[in-house]
N, C-alpha and C positions, 0 to 999 in steps of 0.2 A: 394605315394604321401601324403597320409593321415598320414602316420608315419613321414614324413620330416615336414611336418605342425606342429604335435603334438610336435616333437623335438624342433623345432624353438619356439614354445609357451612357453614349459616348461624352455628352456634357457632363454628366456626373462624374465620370472618370476623369475628365480634363480639369474640372473645377474642384475635385475633391482635393487634390495635394495642394492646391493654390489657397485653400482655407488654413493650411498648416504653414505655409511659408511665410517668411516676414514680409512686413508691409513694404519696405524700400525694394527687395525682390520682385514683389509682384507688381509694383509700378514702374521698374525699370522693365520688367517682362512685356507689360502691356504697352508700354511706350514703344519698344522695338516691334511689337505685334502690328501696332497702329501706323508706325512708318513704313512697314514693309507693305500694308495694304494699301498706303497711299501712293506709293511708287507703283504698285500693282495698277492701280486705277488710273493713274497718269500714263503709265505704259499702254493701257487697254485703249484709253480715249485718243491717244494719239493715233496708235493703229489704226482705229476704226474710222478717223479722218482721213488716214492716207489712203485707205482702200475706197472710201467714197468719192475722193477726188480723183481717181484714176479713171 
């Protein structure tokens, strides 16, 4: 339960400023984050395949 409260508090702190940011900035930041997560996922998948092949 404490984890849930902390996660919601963090989400509110992170999304609060976005509500006041201009839409183009919000979209650009979202795109950068999405690309970063995609690169991370691809690297993790590649590393997992390499470990299972050994």
